C-alpha positions, 0 to 999 in steps of 0.5 A: 504505504505501498508495496512496489517491485524493487526495480521500481524503488528510487533514491530517497524513498523510505521503507515502511517495513523491514526488508528481510531475506527469505530466511527472515534475516533483516537487511534494512529496517523500517524508516531507512531511506533508500539509496542506489547501492542499497537498491542494487544490493536488494536486486542482486539478492533477488528481493522482489518487493519492498514496502515504502512510505506513501504512494510514490508509484502510480499503477495504471488502473488504480483508483483513488480513495475518492473513487473507491468510496464512490464505488461503495456508495454506488453498490449500496445505493439500492439498499438504503432502507436495510439497516444491516447493509447500511452498517456494513457499508459504513464499516467498509468505508471506515476501513478503507479510509483507515487503510489509506491513512496508513499509506 
C-alpha cells in the first residue's frame, strides 16, 4: 500500500483505505477502483492524499526492500557478537518485511 498525492492517482488504481472528508465522512470505501471523475471530485474537494494498493508511484530516492535490508545489515555489521543488538536487528528486519507485504 502507498499513500500518494491525489494528483498522482490514476484510473484503475484501487483504494487501500477509505477516503474521508476532514469531518470523517467516507467518500469512497477501501477496495474502490479509481476513475477519472472520482479523482477530479477528490481534487475539487481538496482531498490531498489517497492510499492505494500496491506501490504504483515511483518516488525518487526511495529504496527497495532489498536495499533497506542491506542497509540494516550494514548498520549492525560491527556488533555481531552482541545478542541484544542481534535480536533488535532481527526484529527490525521482520517488521520491515511485514510492512512491505501490506503494500
